[in-house]
C-alpha positions as a Markdown table, in Angstrom:
| # | Residue | x | y | z |
|---|---|---|---|---|
| 1 | Unk | -11.2 | 8.0 | 3.0 |
| 2 | Unk | -9.1 | 5.3 | 2.1 |
| 3 | Unk | -6.7 | 5.4 | -0.8 |
| 4 | Unk | -7.3 | 3.3 | -3.8 |
| 5 | Unk | -5.7 | 2.9 | -7.1 |
| 6 | Unk | -6.5 | 1.2 | -10.4 |
| 7 | Unk | -3.5 | -0.4 | -12.1 |
| 8 | Unk | -2.9 | -0.7 | -16.1 |
| 9 | Unk | -4.9 | -4.0 | -16.0 |
| 10 | Unk | -8.0 | -2.2 | -14.8 |
| 11 | Unk | -8.1 | -3.8 | -11.2 |
| 12 | Unk | -8.7 | -1.7 | -8.4 |
| 13 | Unk | -6.7 | -2.2 | -5.1 |
| 14 | Unk | -7.2 | -0.4 | -1.7 |
| 15 | Unk | -4.2 | 0.6 | 0.3 |
| 16 | Unk | -4.1 | -0.9 | 3.9 |
| 17 | Unk | -1.5 | -0.5 | 6.8 |
| 18 | Unk | -0.7 | -2.5 | 9.6 |
| 19 | Unk | 1.7 | -1.6 | 12.8 |
| 20 | Unk | 4.0 | -4.6 | 13.4 |
| 21 | Unk | 6.8 | -5.4 | 15.9 |
| 22 | Unk | 10.1 | -6.3 | 14.2 |
| 23 | Unk | 12.4 | -9.0 | 16.0 |
| 24 | Unk | 14.6 | -6.3 | 17.3 |
| 25 | Unk | 11.5 | -4.9 | 19.3 |
| 26 | Unk | 11.3 | -1.9 | 16.8 |
| 27 | Unk | 7.7 | -1.1 | 15.8 |
| 28 | Unk | 7.2 | -0.3 | 11.9 |
| 29 | Unk | 4.0 | 0.3 | 9.8 |
| 30 | Unk | 3.8 | -1.8 | 6.8 |
| 31 | Unk | 1.5 | -0.8 | 3.8 |
| 32 | Unk | 0.1 | -3.4 | 1.4 |
| 33 | Unk | -2.8 | -3.6 | -1.3 |
| 34 | Unk | -5.8 | -5.7 | -1.2 |
| 35 | Unk | -8.7 | -6.0 | -3.7 |
| 36 | Unk | -11.5 | -5.8 | -1.3 |
| 37 | Unk | -12.1 | -2.6 | 1.3 |
| 38 | Unk | -10.8 | -3.7 | 4.5 |
| 39 | Unk | -10.9 | -2.2 | 8.2 |
| 40 | Unk | -7.0 | -1.4 | 7.8 |
| 41 | Unk | -7.8 | 0.8 | 5.0 |
| 42 | Unk | -5.8 | 3.9 | 5.2 |
| 43 | Unk | -4.5 | 7.1 | 3.0 |
| 44 | Unk | -1.4 | 7.5 | 1.0 |
| 45 | Unk | 1.1 | 8.9 | 3.6 |
| 46 | Unk | 2.8 | 12.0 | 3.0 |
| 47 | Unk | 6.3 | 11.6 | 1.0 |
| 48 | Unk | 5.0 | 8.1 | -0.5 |
| 49 | Unk | 4.1 | 7.3 | -4.1 |
| 50 | Unk | 2.6 | 4.0 | -5.7 |
| 51 | Unk | 4.4 | 2.2 | -8.3 |
| 52 | Unk | 3.3 | -0.5 | -10.3 |
| 53 | Unk | 5.5 | -3.4 | -11.7 |
| 54 | Unk | 5.0 | -3.2 | -15.5 |
| 55 | Unk | 5.2 | -6.8 | -16.1 |
| 56 | Unk | 2.4 | -8.1 | -13.7 |
| 57 | Unk | 0.6 | -5.0 | -12.6 |
| 58 | Unk | 1.8 | -5.6 | -8.8 |
| 59 | Unk | 1.6 | -2.2 | -6.9 |
| 60 | Unk | 3.9 | -1.0 | -4.0 |
| 61 | Unk | 4.4 | 2.0 | -1.8 |
| 62 | Unk | 7.7 | 3.7 | -2.1 |
| 63 | Unk | 9.3 | 7.2 | -0.4 |
| 64 | Unk | 9.4 | 9.9 | -3.0 |
| 65 | Unk | 12.8 | 10.4 | -4.5 |
């Protein structure tokens, strides 16, 4: 089941992930939110948490401290 989060403004976002290759050749997984359900939908990884920018409601995924 894909992870979804509703921000303080009441908008629901779905978490997606994508494997990208960096310029140095290293492969890294990036996480991003979208308003619609996409095939790239994923669960929230272990050791990560969702943070919200209080000014604009923008969501980010961060490592837990």
